[in-house]
C-alpha positions as CSV (number, residue, x, y, z in Angstrom):
1,M,249.5,82.7,31.9
2,N,249.7,79.2,33.5
3,R,245.9,79.4,34.0
4,D,245.4,80.0,30.2
5,I,247.7,77.1,29.3
6,R,245.7,74.8,31.7
7,N,242.4,75.9,30.1
8,V,243.7,75.2,26.6
9,R,244.9,71.8,27.6
10,K,241.5,71.0,29.2
11,A,239.8,72.1,26.0
12,I,242.1,69.8,23.9
13,N,241.5,66.8,26.2
14,K,237.7,67.4,26.1
15,R,237.7,67.5,22.2
16,K,239.8,64.2,22.2
17,S,237.3,62.6,24.6
18,L,234.3,63.6,22.4
19,R,236.1,62.4,19.3
20,R,236.9,59.0,20.9
21,L,233.3,58.7,22.1
22,S,232.0,59.4,18.5
23,T,234.4,56.7,17.1
24,I,233.1,54.1,19.7
25,T,229.5,54.9,18.8
26,K,230.1,54.4,15.1
27,E,231.9,51.1,15.7
28,K,229.0,49.9,17.8
29,E,226.5,50.8,15.1
30,T,228.7,48.9,12.6
31,L,228.7,45.8,14.9
32,D,225.0,46.0,15.3
33,E,224.5,45.9,11.5
34,F,227.0,43.1,11.1
35,D,225.4,39.8,10.2
36,P,227.2,36.9,12.0
37,F,226.0,34.4,9.4
38,P,227.7,34.3,5.9
39,Q,225.6,35.5,3.0
40,E,225.1,33.7,-0.3
41,E,227.9,35.8,-2.0
42,E,230.3,35.1,0.9
43,K,229.8,31.3,0.6
44,H,231.3,31.5,-2.9
45,G,234.2,33.7,-2.0
46,Y,232.7,37.1,-2.7
47,Y,231.9,39.9,-0.4
48,K,228.8,42.1,-0.4
49,M,229.3,45.4,-2.1
50,F,226.3,47.1,-0.5
51,P,224.8,46.8,2.9
52,D,221.3,45.3,3.6
53,V,219.8,48.7,4.2
54,A,217.5,48.3,1.2
55,K,216.2,45.0,2.6
56,K,215.4,46.6,6.0
57,S,213.7,49.5,4.3
58,Y,211.7,47.0,2.1
59,K,210.6,45.0,5.2
60,A,209.5,48.1,6.9
61,E,207.5,49.3,3.9
62,S,205.9,45.8,3.6
63,S,204.9,45.8,7.2
64,T,203.4,49.2,6.9
65,S,201.5,48.2,3.7
66,F,200.2,45.1,5.4
67,I,199.0,47.1,8.4
68,I,197.3,49.7,6.2
69,K,195.5,46.9,4.1
70,G,194.4,45.2,7.3
71,V,192.9,48.4,8.7
72,L,191.2,49.2,5.5
73,S,189.8,45.7,5.2
74,L,188.5,45.9,8.8
75,M,186.9,49.3,8.1
76,L,185.2,47.9,5.0
77,F,183.9,44.9,6.9
78,M,182.6,47.0,9.8
79,S,181.0,49.5,7.4
80,S,179.2,46.7,5.5
81,A,178.0,45.1,8.8
82,L,176.7,48.5,10.1
83,I,174.9,49.3,6.8
84,L,173.2,45.8,6.7
85,Q,172.1,46.1,10.3
86,S,170.9,49.7,10.1
87,E,167.1,50.3,9.8
88,S,167.5,53.9,8.6
89,S,165.4,54.7,5.5
90,R,168.3,56.9,4.2
91,L,170.5,53.9,3.9
92,L,167.9,51.7,2.2
93,M,169.4,52.0,-1.4
94,V,172.9,51.6,0.0
95,K,171.8,48.5,1.9
96,Q,170.2,46.9,-1.1
97,W,173.3,47.6,-3.2
98,T,175.6,46.2,-0.6
99,R,173.5,43.0,-0.2
100,S,173.5,42.5,-4.0
101,V,177.3,42.9,-4.2
102,L,177.9,40.4,-1.5
103,Q,175.4,37.8,-2.8
104,E,175.8,38.0,-6.6
105,E,178.8,36.8,-8.6
106,F,181.1,39.5,-10.0
107,P,180.5,39.9,-13.8
108,F,184.0,38.7,-14.8
109,A,182.8,37.8,-18.4
110,K,181.2,41.2,-19.0
111,V,184.3,43.1,-17.7
112,N,186.6,40.8,-19.8
113,Q,184.5,41.4,-22.9
114,W,184.6,45.2,-22.4
115,Y,188.3,45.2,-21.8
116,Q,189.0,43.1,-24.9
117,E,186.8,45.4,-27.1
118,T,188.5,48.5,-25.6
119,F,192.1,47.5,-25.5
120,G,192.3,44.5,-27.9
121,N,193.6,42.0,-25.4
122,P,191.7,39.9,-22.9
123,F,191.8,41.1,-19.4
124,L,192.0,37.5,-18.1
125,Y,194.5,35.0,-19.4
126,S,193.3,32.4,-22.0
127,Y,194.8,29.4,-23.8
128,D,194.7,29.8,-27.6
129,K,195.7,26.1,-28.0
130,A,192.5,25.0,-26.2
131,V,190.4,25.6,-29.3
132,T,189.1,22.4,-30.9
133,D,188.8,21.7,-34.6
134,Q,185.4,20.2,-34.4
135,E,183.5,23.0,-36.0
136,D,180.2,21.0,-36.4
137,I,179.6,20.6,-32.7
138,V,176.3,21.9,-31.5
139,L,176.1,20.5,-28.0
140,P,179.1,20.9,-25.7
141,V,179.9,17.2,-26.2
142,N,178.9,14.6,-28.9
143,G,176.2,12.3,-27.8
144,H,172.4,11.8,-27.5
145,I,170.1,13.3,-25.0
146,K,169.5,10.8,-22.2
147,E,167.4,13.0,-20.1
148,S,165.6,16.2,-21.2
149,F,165.2,19.5,-19.4
150,S,161.5,18.8,-18.8
151,A,162.4,15.7,-16.8
152,N,164.3,17.6,-14.1
153,G,163.8,21.3,-14.7
154,K,167.5,22.1,-14.4
155,G,169.5,20.7,-17.4
156,V,170.0,17.9,-19.7
157,L,172.0,14.7,-19.5
158,I,174.1,13.9,-22.6
159,A,175.3,10.3,-23.2
160,P,178.4,10.0,-25.4
161,E,179.2,6.6,-26.9
162,R,183.0,6.9,-26.5
163,E,185.6,9.3,-25.1
164,E,184.8,12.8,-26.2
165,V,186.1,16.4,-25.8
166,V,183.8,18.7,-23.9
167,T,183.8,22.3,-25.2
168,A,182.4,25.7,-24.1
169,L,179.0,26.5,-25.6
170,K,180.2,30.2,-25.9
171,G,182.9,32.5,-24.7
172,G,183.2,33.5,-21.1
173,V,185.2,33.2,-17.9
174,I,185.6,30.1,-15.7
175,I,184.1,30.8,-12.2
176,F,184.3,27.2,-11.0
177,A,186.5,24.3,-12.0
178,G,186.7,21.4,-9.6
179,N,184.7,18.8,-7.7
180,D,181.1,19.6,-7.0
181,R,179.1,17.8,-4.4
182,L,176.4,16.8,-6.9
183,T,178.1,16.6,-10.3
184,D,181.7,15.6,-9.4
185,K,184.2,17.1,-11.7
186,T,182.5,20.3,-12.9
187,V,183.2,23.5,-14.9
188,V,181.0,26.6,-14.6
189,I,181.4,29.4,-17.2
190,Q,180.1,32.9,-16.8
191,H,179.1,34.7,-20.0
192,A,178.9,38.4,-20.9
193,D,175.1,38.3,-21.3
194,G,174.8,37.4,-17.6
195,S,174.1,33.7,-18.1
196,Q,176.2,30.8,-16.9
197,T,176.6,27.3,-18.2
198,T,177.5,24.2,-16.2
199,Y,179.3,21.1,-17.4
200,G,179.2,18.2,-14.9
201,F,180.3,14.6,-14.5
202,L,183.5,15.2,-16.5
203,S,186.4,12.7,-16.6
204,S,189.1,15.4,-16.7
205,L,189.4,19.2,-16.6
206,N,191.5,21.3,-18.9
207,V,190.8,24.8,-17.5
208,H,191.4,26.7,-14.2
209,L,189.6,29.3,-12.2
210,Y,189.1,32.7,-13.8
211,Q,190.5,31.5,-17.2
212,A,189.0,33.2,-20.2
213,V,187.6,30.8,-22.8
214,K,186.2,31.2,-26.3
215,E,183.3,29.5,-28.0
216,K,184.2,25.8,-28.6
217,D,187.3,25.9,-26.5
218,R,188.2,22.6,-24.9
219,I,187.3,22.7,-21.2
220,G,187.6,19.0,-20.4
221,T,187.0,15.4,-21.5
222,F,184.5,12.7,-20.8
223,K,185.0,8.9,-21.0
224,P,182.0,6.7,-20.4
225,S,182.2,4.2,-17.6
226,K,180.0,2.1,-15.4
227,E,180.1,4.8,-12.7
228,S,179.4,7.7,-15.1
229,E,177.5,7.3,-18.4
230,H,176.5,10.9,-19.1
231,V,177.5,14.6,-19.0
232,Y,175.4,17.1,-17.2
233,F,174.8,20.4,-19.0
234,S,172.7,23.4,-17.8
235,V,172.1,27.0,-18.6
236,E,171.2,29.5,-15.9
237,K,170.3,33.2,-16.2
238,N,168.8,35.6,-13.6
239,N,168.7,32.7,-11.1
240,R,166.5,30.7,-13.5
241,Y,167.3,27.5,-15.3
242,L,166.7,27.6,-19.1
243,D,166.2,24.7,-21.5
244,P,169.7,24.3,-23.0
245,L,168.3,23.1,-26.3
246,Q,166.2,26.1,-26.7
247,V,169.1,28.4,-25.9
248,I,171.3,26.6,-28.5
249,R,168.6,27.0,-31.1
250,I,168.2,30.7,-30.4
251,D,172.0,31.3,-30.5
252,D,172.2,29.4,-33.8
253,A,169.4,31.5,-35.2
254,K,171.3,34.6,-34.3
């Protein structure tokens, strides 16, 4: 009988010990999650209603996503390098396609035009307020031709007499807007037909990279000075320069 009582007491003490150990473990976990620094709510006299478990989960997901993207990028880079270095005849077409993708400019203007025709809104953001009210403009800027296409084989130089607005010859997507080594402040527009127009030696720019523009949208301004007396304008298609005046005449005829 005494032995049974002792066994019962041992069992009770054992359960108490386990219960005390569990309580200590939970308290330790709570202390580990405790942030010693006051949060923004606590600075203003409020206490957080919910723990920062969501933040920890979000950070973990972000880290995982970053690692996955890094691995995929590395795999894509290595695959491209192996394809370009391979001499196998089976990979000839894939090699040519990969080289063309890496070397040629992505057809932003064509994709934007298809998206707008399909869904009604431009895929790339554009400024409606950029449209100028000078409907009689033929060249991208008012002025006389100072140097023709036949003189340099690349473009024309237009000399305005006073400060003028520079407009897009036709709609497209800005693929460059900044300082060029040869033509200083420059804007390059890619068009849906595969051509691109370049506007150089501008005084100021009113567009940004990958902005969608419409025909006669304002892209910049030009103010004649001693350092700069003309605007550079060129048209390029299939890696060949075209006479801008001929292109304008053809577009007007259409």
